[in-house]
C-alpha positions, 0 to 999 in steps of 0.5 A: 163538961162537953160530952159531944165533940165534933171534928173534921170541918174545914174549907173545901171547894165545890165538888169536894168532900169532907168527913166529920166525926163526932166522939161521945162518952161511952155511956152517951153513945151506947144508949142513944141515936146519933144525928147531925144538924146544921145551921147556916148564917141567918137560917134556922138549924136543920136536920141532916142525917140520923142513925139509930143505936145499932145502925139499923135505921138511917135517914137523911134530909132530902137535900143530902141524899146521895151525897152524904153518908152517916155511920157510927162505930160503936167500939170507938163511940164515934159517929161520922158524916162523909160529905161528897159532892159538896155545894156552897149551900152546904156551908153551915156549922154542923152539930152532932146530937144524941137522943133516946130514939131516932124519932127524937132527932127527926122531930121538929123541934128535935128532942136531943139530950145532948149537943156538940159545940159545932164545927164549921164547914165552908164550901167555896164556889 
C-alpha cells in the first residue's frame, strides 16, 4: 500500500517554477517530520529540504536555498515544495519521505520510515 504519494512533477524551462506535493495518510503525516530528496541519473540520492511536524523547524540543502520553499498543511495531510528559478541541474526524480524527527531526514543515510514513489522533474536549458 502506497502511503506517500508525490505529484506535480513535469517539464519546465530553466528559470521557471514547479510546485510538488506529497500527500500522506493522516496517521503518518501527523506524527512525522516530512522531507524531500532527489536523485539524478547516475547520482546518489540527496537531501533537499525538511519540515518538522508542526512546521516550526525547516532546513534546506545549500543548493536550493533562496529558490525552493517547503511547507506543510496539516489539515490536508499534504507537504509542498515550491521550486523557483529552476536550473537544468535540478533535473531529478524527487521523493518525499517521512521520519519521526527532522534529524532523521537530514541524517546520512536518512532514517525515514516511509518513502514515496517519486515524481520526475525535468528542467530544460
